[in-house]
C-alpha positions in Angstrom: 85.3 88.4 94.6 83.5 91.3 96.1 85.5 93.6 98.3 83.6 95.0 100.9 84.4 98.0 103.2 87.2 98.0 105.7 86.6 96.2 109.1 87.0 98.5 111.8 87.9 97.6 115.3 84.9 98.2 117.8 84.7 99.2 121.3 85.3 96.3 123.8 82.3 94.3 124.2 80.5 95.3 120.9 79.6 92.6 118.3 78.6 92.2 114.6 77.5 89.0 112.4 80.6 87.4 111.6 82.3 84.6 113.4 85.7 86.4 113.4 86.9 87.3 116.7 90.1 89.1 117.7 92.0 89.1 121.1 94.6 91.5 122.2 96.0 92.2 125.8 96.4 96.0 125.9 93.5 98.8 125.7 94.1 100.9 122.6 93.3 104.3 121.2 91.7 105.6 118.1 95.0 105.6 116.3 95.6 101.9 116.7 92.2 101.4 115.6 92.9 102.6 112.4 96.2 100.9 112.0 94.3 97.4 112.6 91.9 98.1 109.7 92.3 96.9 106.3 92.4 99.3 103.3 89.1 98.6 101.3 90.5 97.7 98.0 92.8 95.1 99.2 91.9 91.7 97.7 92.6 90.1 101.1 89.6 92.4 102.7 87.2 89.7 101.1 88.4 86.9 103.4 86.5 88.9 106.4 83.3 90.0 105.3 83.3 91.5 109.2 85.6 91.1 111.8 83.9 91.1 115.7 86.3 92.9 117.9 85.6 91.3 121.3 87.1 92.3 124.9 90.6 91.0 125.3 91.7 88.5 128.2 93.3 90.6 130.7 97.0 89.8 130.7 99.9 91.2 133.2 101.2 94.1 131.2 104.5 93.5 133.4 105.1 89.8 131.8 107.3 89.5 128.7 108.5 87.1 126.0 107.5 83.5 126.7 105.5 84.3 129.6 103.0 86.4 127.8 102.7 84.0 125.0 101.6 81.6 127.8 98.9 83.8 129.3 97.3 84.2 126.0 97.4 80.6 125.2 95.1 79.8 127.8 92.3 82.1 125.9 93.0 80.9 122.4 90.4 78.5 120.2 91.8 75.5 118.5 90.8 77.2 115.0 92.2 78.9 111.8 93.5 82.4 112.2 96.6 85.2 111.8 98.4 86.3 115.1 100.3 89.3 115.6 103.4 89.8 117.9 104.3 93.2 119.2 107.0 94.6 121.5 106.6 97.3 124.4 106.5 99.9 121.7 103.4 98.5 119.7 105.5 97.8 116.9 104.4 94.7 115.0 107.3 92.2 115.3 105.8 89.2 113.2 102.5 88.1 111.7 101.7 84.6 111.0 98.9 82.3 110.1 97.9 78.9 111.8 95.7 76.2 111.0 95.2 75.9 115.0 95.7 79.1 116.6 96.1 77.7 120.0 98.6 74.7 119.0 100.7 77.4 117.2 101.2 79.6 119.6 101.7 77.1 122.4 104.7 75.9 120.1 106.1 79.7 121.0 105.1 79.6 124.4 107.6 76.5 124.7 110.6 78.7 124.3 112.9 76.1 123.6 113.9 74.2 120.1 113.8 77.5 118.1 116.1 79.0 115.8 117.9 82.4 117.0 115.5 84.5 114.7 112.5 83.0 116.5 114.3 83.1 120.0 114.9 86.7 119.3 111.1 87.6 118.3 109.8 85.6 121.5 112.4 87.4 124.0 111.1 90.9 122.5 107.5 90.0 122.6 105.4 92.1 125.3 102.0 91.5 123.3 100.0 89.8 120.8 96.7 90.0 119.0 94.5 87.2 117.1 91.9 87.3 114.7 90.1 83.9 113.9 89.4 83.2 110.0 86.4 80.7 108.8 89.4 78.5 106.8 93.3 78.3 106.9 93.1 79.6 102.9 91.3 83.1 104.2 94.1 83.4 107.1 96.9 82.7 104.4 95.6 85.7 102.4 95.2 87.6 105.3 98.7 87.3 106.5 100.1 88.1 103.1 98.1 91.6 103.5 99.0 92.4 106.7 102.7 91.6 106.0 103.0 93.8 103.3 101.0 96.5 105.1 102.8 96.3 108.2 106.5 95.1 107.4 106.9 93.3 110.4 110.8 93.0 111.4 110.6 89.0 111.7 108.6 88.4 108.5 110.0 87.7 104.9 109.7 91.2 103.0 109.3 92.3 99.8 111.3 95.0 99.6 111.0 96.0 96.1 107.5 96.6 95.7 107.3 99.1 92.0 103.8 98.7 90.5 104.3 97.0 87.2 103.0 98.3 83.7 99.9 96.7 81.7 98.3 97.1 78.6 94.5 98.5 78.9 92.0 98.4 76.1 89.6 100.8 77.1 85.9 100.1 77.6 84.2 103.2 78.2 84.1 104.6 74.6 82.6 103.7 71.2 86.0 103.1 69.8 88.2 101.5 72.6 91.7 102.4 72.6 94.9 100.5 73.7 97.5 102.3 76.2 100.3 101.7 78.4 98.9 101.8 82.0 100.5 102.1 85.5 99.0 102.6 88.8 95.5 102.0 90.1 93.0 100.1 87.6 90.3 102.7 87.8 89.5 103.1 84.5 86.9 101.1 82.9 88.5 98.4 80.3 90.4 95.1 79.9 94.0 95.3 81.9 96.4 92.4 80.2 99.8 92.0 82.3 101.9 92.3 84.2 104.8 93.4 82.1 108.4 93.4 83.7 109.3 97.0 82.4 107.7 100.0 80.6 109.9 99.1 77.3 108.3 95.9 77.1 104.8 97.0 77.1 106.1 99.8 74.4 107.2 97.1 72.3 104.3 95.4 72.4 101.8 97.8 71.6 103.8 98.9 68.5 103.2 95.3 67.3 99.7 95.0 68.2 99.4 98.3 66.8 100.4 97.0 63.3 98.3 93.5 64.0 95.0 94.9 65.1 95.0 98.5 64.0 93.6 99.9 67.4 93.9 103.6 67.9 96.1 105.1 70.6 95.2 108.5 70.7 93.4 110.1 73.6 89.5 110.5 73.6 89.9 114.3 73.2 91.9 114.1 69.9 89.6 111.3 68.5 86.7 113.8 68.9 88.4 116.8 67.3 89.5 114.5 64.2 88.3 115.4 60.6 90.9 113.5 58.8 93.0 110.4 59.4 96.2 111.1 61.1 99.3 110.0 59.9 99.3 106.5 61.8 96.2 105.6 59.5 98.4 106.4 56.5 101.4 104.1 57.9 98.9 101.3 58.4 99.2 101.6 62.4 95.4 102.5 62.8 92.1 101.7 61.2 90.8 104.9 61.5 87.7 104.6 63.4 87.5 108.3 64.2 86.8 109.6 60.7 85.0 106.5 59.6 87.3 104.7 57.5 85.8 101.4 59.5 82.7 100.7 60.5 82.1 100.2 64.4 81.3 96.6 63.8 84.7 96.1 62.1 86.3 97.9 64.6 84.7 96.0 67.2 85.6 92.8 65.6 89.4 94.3 65.5 89.2 94.8 69.5 87.7 91.4 70.3 91.0 89.9 68.3 93.3 91.9 70.3 91.7 90.9 73.5 91.6 87.1 72.4 95.4 87.4 71.6 96.3 89.3 74.8 93.9 86.8 76.9 96.2 83.8 75.8 94.2 82.5 72.7 96.8 83.7 70.4 97.0 80.5 68.2 93.1 80.9 67.2 93.8 84.2 66.4 96.3 83.6 64.4 94.6 80.8 62.6 91.5 82.9 62.0 93.9 85.6 60.4 95.6 82.5 58.1 92.4 81.2 57.1 91.2 85.0 56.2 94.5 85.2 54.1 93.9 82.0 52.4 90.5 82.7 51.9 91.2 86.4 50.1 94.1 84.8 48.1 91.7 82.0 46.5 89.1 85.3 45.7 92.0 87.0 43.9 91.8 89.7 46.3 95.3 90.2 46.9 95.2 93.8 48.5 92.9 92.0 51.4 95.3 89.1 51.6 98.2 91.4 51.9 96.5 93.2 55.0 96.1 89.7 56.6 99.5 88.9 55.7 101.3 92.1 57.6 98.8 91.6 60.5 100.2 87.8 60.8 103.7 89.0 60.3 103.2 91.8 63.3 101.7 89.0 65.6 104.9 86.8 64.8 107.0 89.5 65.6 105.4 90.1 68.9 106.1 86.3 69.9 109.6 86.5 68.3 112.1 84.7 70.1 113.5 86.6 73.5 115.9 84.9 75.3 113.7 82.3 76.8 110.3 81.6 74.8 108.5 78.6 75.4 106.4 76.3 73.1 104.1 74.5 75.5 103.4 77.1 78.4 100.8 79.8 77.3 100.5 81.7 80.8 102.6 81.2 83.5 104.8 83.1 86.0 108.1 81.3 87.0 109.6 81.9 90.3 113.1 80.9 91.4 115.4 81.6 94.5 119.0 81.6 95.0 120.2 82.6 98.6 123.8 82.7 99.1 126.0 84.4 101.8 123.0 85.7 103.5 121.2 87.3 100.7 118.3 85.8 98.8 117.4 86.6 94.8 114.2 85.9 94.1 114.0 85.9 89.9 110.5 86.2 88.4 109.6 85.7 84.5 106.1 86.7 83.3 104.9 84.5 80.3 101.6 85.2 78.5 100.1 84.2 75.2 103.0 82.0 74.5 105.6 85.0 75.1 108.1 86.3 77.5 106.8 89.6 79.1 109.8 90.2 80.9 111.6 89.4 84.3 112.4 91.5 87.4 114.9 90.2 90.1 113.7 90.6 93.9 115.9 90.7 97.1 113.4 90.2 99.8 114.6 90.8 103.6 114.7 87.2 105.4 116.8 85.8 108.4 119.8 83.7 107.1 118.6 80.8 108.8 115.4 80.4 106.7 115.4 77.9 104.1 115.0 78.9 100.2 111.7 77.3 100.2 110.2 78.9 103.1 111.3 82.5 101.7 109.8 81.6 98.6 106.5 80.5 99.7 106.3 83.4 102.0 107.3 85.9 98.9 104.5 84.4 96.5 102.0 85.1 99.1 102.8 89.0 99.3 103.5 89.2 95.5 99.8 88.5 94.1 98.6 90.4 97.1 97.5 93.2 94.3 98.3 91.7 91.4 96.5 89.3 88.6 97.2 85.7 89.3 98.0 83.5 86.1 96.7 80.1 85.6 100.0 78.2 86.4 103.3 79.3 88.8 106.0 77.3 88.5 108.5 77.4 91.2 112.1 76.2 92.0 111.9 75.3 95.4 109.2 73.2 97.3 107.8 74.5 100.6 105.2 73.5 103.0 102.4 75.0 102.2 102.2 75.0 98.2 98.6 73.0 97.7 97.2 75.9 100.8 98.7 78.6 98.3 97.3 77.5 95.1 93.9 77.5 97.1 94.3 80.6 98.3 95.1 82.2 94.9 92.3 79.9 93.2 89.8 81.7 95.6 91.1 85.0 95.0 91.6 84.7 91.1 87.9 82.9 91.0 89.4 80.3 88.8 92.0 77.2 89.0 95.6 78.4 90.0 98.4 75.7 90.2 101.7 76.1 92.1 103.9 73.2 90.7 107.5 72.2 90.9 108.3 70.5 87.7 110.7 67.8 87.1 111.3 67.3 83.8 110.6 68.4 80.2 110.2 72.1 79.0 108.9 73.4 82.2 111.8 72.1 84.3 114.0 73.9 81.4 112.1 77.1 82.2 112.5 76.7 85.7 116.4 76.3 85.4 116.9 79.1 82.8 115.4 81.5 85.7 117.2 80.0 88.2 120.2 80.9 86.3 119.0 84.6 85.9 118.6 84.1 89.8 122.2 83.3 90.4 123.7 85.8 88.1 121.2 88.7 89.6 122.4 87.3 93.0 126.0 87.7 92.0 125.6 91.4 90.4 123.7 92.5 93.8 126.0 91.1 96.2 129.1 92.9 94.1 127.5 96.3 94.1 126.2 96.0 97.3 129.5 95.0 98.8 131.1 98.1 97.0 128.6 100.4 98.0 129.1 99.2 101.7 132.9 100.2 101.1 132.1 103.5 100.1 129.8 104.2 102.7 132.4 103.2 105.3 134.8 105.4 103.7 132.7 107.8 103.8 132.0 107.8 107.3 135.7 107.8 107.9 136.6 110.8 105.8 133.8 113.2 107.2 134.3 111.9 110.7 130.6 110.2 111.7 129.9 108.8 114.2 128.1 105.8 112.3 128.1 104.5 108.7 125.2 106.4 107.2 122.0 104.6 106.1 120.3 107.4 104.2 122.0 110.0 102.5 120.2 113.1 101.1 121.3 115.3 98.7 120.1 118.8 97.3 120.2 121.0 94.4 118.4 123.8 92.8 117.8 124.5 89.1 116.4 127.7 87.3 117.2 129.6 84.6 117.3 133.5 85.9 114.9 132.6 88.8 112.1 131.3 86.7 110.4 127.9 87.1 112.8 127.4 89.9 113.0 123.8 91.4 114.6 122.1 93.9 115.6 118.6 94.1 116.3 116.1 96.6 118.0 112.7 95.8 118.2 109.5 98.4 121.1 107.2 98.6 121.3 104.2 100.8 123.0 100.6 101.8 121.8 99.4 98.1 122.3 102.8 96.0 120.0 105.2 95.0 116.6 104.7 96.2 114.5 106.5 93.6 111.2 106.2 95.1 112.0 108.3 98.3 113.4 111.2 95.5 111.2 114.6 96.0 111.2 117.7 94.2 110.2 121.1 95.5 108.5 123.8 93.6 109.8 127.1 94.7 106.6 128.9 95.7 107.7 131.9 97.9 107.0 135.2 96.6 109.8 137.1 98.8 112.5 135.3 97.3 114.5 137.4 94.5 114.4 135.7 91.2 118.0 133.9 91.0 118.7 133.8 95.0 120.0 130.3 95.4 120.4 131.0 99.0 116.8 131.7 99.4 115.7 128.7 97.7 117.6 126.5 99.6 116.0 128.0 102.7 112.9 127.2 101.3 113.7 123.5 100.5 115.1 123.0 103.9 112.1 124.4 106.0 109.8 122.5 103.8 111.7 119.2 103.9 112.3 119.1 107.8 109.3 120.6 109.0 107.6 117.7 107.2 109.8 115.4 108.9 109.3 116.7 112.5 105.5 116.7 111.7 105.3 113.1 110.5 108.6 111.2 112.1 109.3 113.3 115.2 109.9 110.2 117.2 112.3 108.9 114.9 114.7 111.6 114.7 118.2 110.6 114.9 120.3 111.5 118.2 122.5 114.1 118.2 126.4 113.3 117.1 127.2 114.3 120.9 124.9 111.5 122.2 126.5 109.0 120.4 129.6 107.3 121.9 130.3 104.6 119.3 129.2 103.7 116.0 126.3 101.2 115.5 126.0 100.8 119.1 122.2 101.4 119.4 120.3 98.8 117.6 120.3 96.3 114.8 119.9 97.9 111.9 120.3 94.9 109.5 116.5 94.3 110.4 115.7 97.7 110.8 113.2 99.7 108.0 114.7 102.4 105.6 115.1 105.2 108.0 112.9 108.4 107.3 115.5 110.7 108.6 118.6 111.4 106.9 121.8 110.5 108.6 123.9 112.8 106.5 122.8 115.8 104.1 124.9 116.8 100.9 124.0 120.4 99.6 125.3 121.2 96.2 127.1 124.7 97.2 129.6 126.3 99.5 129.9 128.7 102.3 126.2 131.0 101.2 124.3 127.5 101.0 125.5 126.2 104.1 124.7 129.4 106.0 121.2 129.1 105.1 120.9 125.6 105.6 122.5 126.3 109.5 120.0 128.9 109.7 116.9 126.8 109.0 118.2 123.8 111.1 118.7 126.4 114.3 115.1 127.5 113.8 114.2 124.0 113.8 116.0 123.2 116.8 117.6 119.6 114.9 121.3 121.4 114.0 122.5 119.0 116.6 120.6 116.1 114.9 121.4 116.4 111.5 124.9 116.7 109.7 124.9 118.6 106.8 128.0 119.3 104.5 128.6 121.4 101.7 129.9 120.6 98.3 131.4 123.3 96.5 133.0 123.2 92.8 136.5 123.7 92.7 138.5 126.5 91.1 136.9 127.1 87.6 134.3 124.7 88.3 136.8 121.9 87.9 135.8 118.3 88.9 137.9 116.7 91.3 138.8 120.0 93.3 135.9 120.1 95.2 135.7 122.2 98.6 133.6 120.7 101.5 132.3 122.8 104.3 131.0 121.4 107.5 130.9 122.2 111.0 133.7 122.2 113.2 136.1 122.2 110.3 137.9 124.4 108.3 136.9 124.2 104.5 139.0 121.3 103.1 139.9 119.0 100.0 140.0 115.4 99.1 142.6 113.7 97.1 142.2 113.9 93.4 141.7 110.4 93.3 140.1 109.1 96.4 137.2 106.6 95.5 135.3 108.6 98.3 135.5 111.6 96.3 134.5 109.8 93.2 131.3 108.5 95.4 130.4 112.3 96.7 130.7 113.4 92.7 128.3 110.9 91.7 126.1 111.8 94.5 126.0 115.2 93.5 125.7 114.5 90.0 122.3 112.6 90.5 120.8 115.7 92.2 122.0 117.8 89.4 120.1 115.7 86.8 116.9 115.0 89.1 116.8 119.0 89.6 117.7 119.8 85.8 114.9 117.2 85.0 112.3 118.3 87.2 113.1 122.1 86.1 112.7 121.3 82.6 109.4 119.3 82.9 108.0 122.4 85.2 109.3 124.6 82.2 108.0 122.8 79.6 104.7 122.4 81.1 104.3 126.5 81.9 105.4 126.8 78.0 102.2 125.0 76.7 100.0 126.3 79.4 96.7 127.7 77.7 95.6 131.5 79.3 92.2 129.8 79.2 92.9 127.3 81.9 93.5 130.4 84.3 89.9 131.3 83.9 87.4 130.0 86.8 84.7 127.9 85.1 86.1 127.1 82.0 86.7 123.3 81.4 87.7 121.3 78.3 84.3 121.5 76.6 84.2 125.5 76.9 87.6 125.4 75.7 87.4 123.4 72.9 84.2 125.7 72.0 86.2 129.0 72.6 88.9 127.7 70.4 86.6 126.8 67.7 84.7 130.2 67.7 87.6 132.6 67.7 90.5 129.9 66.4 93.5 131.1 69.2 93.6 132.2 73.2 94.9 135.5 72.1 91.8 136.2 69.9 89.3 135.1 72.9 91.2 137.3 75.2 90.5 140.1 72.8 86.7 139.3 72.0 83.8 141.8 73.7 81.2 140.5 76.0 78.9 140.3 72.9 81.4 138.5 71.0 81.8 135.7 73.7 77.9 135.4 74.1 77.8 134.1 70.8 79.8 131.0 71.6 77.8 127.8 72.3 77.9 127.0 75.9 78.8 130.4 76.9 76.3 132.1 79.1 76.0 135.7 79.8 77.6 135.6 82.9 80.4 133.2 81.9 81.0 135.8 78.9 81.3 139.0 81.7 83.5 136.3 83.6 86.0 135.7 80.9 85.8 139.1 79.8 87.0 140.8 83.2 89.5 137.9 83.5 91.4 139.5 80.3 90.8 143.2 81.3 91.3 143.5 85.0 92.8 147.0 84.2 89.7 148.1 82.8 87.3 147.3 85.0 
């Protein structure tokens, strides 16, 4: 499907060529218009080639709840589309799709027969927006995209949306390589996946190297090889870089690998078996042994991995288990007849929702930015299953089935995945219950007004002041939130090397200045303004906060003085609770001293669970800071002096190193010597010479 440019909201009364229409009840500024637009690279954007944002009906701004919904019903068409319900602040409460907008919204306007969740949503609704689509299938795709992007409070939400790794066979080189890939699929080539983990990708690539002998080196290494590398010697690569295999034969290996990863694994194995048999009959036992080893490698790829189907080549299996108000969805990926791993999700959903309803909403969001397999197996029925299959088929441009198997191997696979969902659900409940107790104990121990939902812990790492890095880790009700971790490369030239207090000042300045710039409206109340813990809002339905409820600093009175100075300077000292955690006598664990406003430094009992919890938080911050420092130090160690010369790219750097041998020899070369290098002009030679001889100019 083609992906057109993002639809933009036109000024009132303007029109475009599409039949889509949006209605809302408020005037909007430019920022609201940008929010309404879909990103150009989203698959659901193809649903609406363009949208006509027309003049909205006039609705009394004083209306709220069922009354405002009734006012909109009069103007709605009897067409498929997507609707958004918003509160008085403009926050989206709910996104839904309908076969008939008029009939669906009329149901809300009646104001009776709804669950507590829907009743609360209707009560908070102050405005609505609608967009018509050509079909209900298009409405479903658009709904999933908007839910993922806007994260409405009353929708089922995929809370864990980490990217999946893929296998990439490049398509922009004479000898395609096979790589592990994560992130945007911008590079030309064929992508295979998803895999549940980077480890699964690594194991598969290792086996595919032995089976198909594809290269894994970078293009620059490939171009610079003059003799085969070690991988060729141990029969893990066919050596296309030095002509050990002809381009035609290598292209055949690439086609076989693509066929295997595309689901034609048995065809590829049969071909190799026939080639091995033919070589044996020709008494070419050395060539037959090569085919035997390749077949063995493919068998290793498809070896038993806990759950391995016999009749399912390509499928994703979803199973849901709901208990205690928590939903767990387990996803298993099967490609080429093998298990490519699994992942557990814990979507945010109201306790009153049925398992099938949660599962259907989740799957729609799941495939908004992922390739769709030919077959999807589920453990619970839901209302729009056939519609979802049609929508996914439209998106994938081929037939996709969504089925609830009742018997046979497919039913056994679903049951196995369901058992995994139950086990993951139990583990998660135990972990979150323990975390909740610890957070409550932390609030009681340090006299916090409410149980913290976001804790930030800071630490610095350096060696004699060099390659200094500040690290921030984040923890919440479900443990460490690693996608919120941050590192701060210390940049200030005014800080004396090794000045931990100065480094902490810079980290705090940068972190909270950015928070004030981006999330000033979300700043927590001052502790003096909160009279009772948890009185303000329903935090269970709220997104993970941007501002910390508690800041822990790895350090004592000196670090805390630096932190307080920055918080005072920014005017937020009353809004941020900061506590210093200093190591005890002889840096012995268990004897930490705590520093906070309004209290004398104090310690906790040696076996206090809260003390262990704080130690775990501090140790994680220490690990993160040290890892960031080591990565920066390693980068500095391998840094080439030529990288600092303006105008020197990879080609010129390679030419200089081939001519002179080392960067040090380049730095000593004269202008005439530099001009002899291919690609180095007189002006560039002078530029390079001046870079290394600044003191002689």
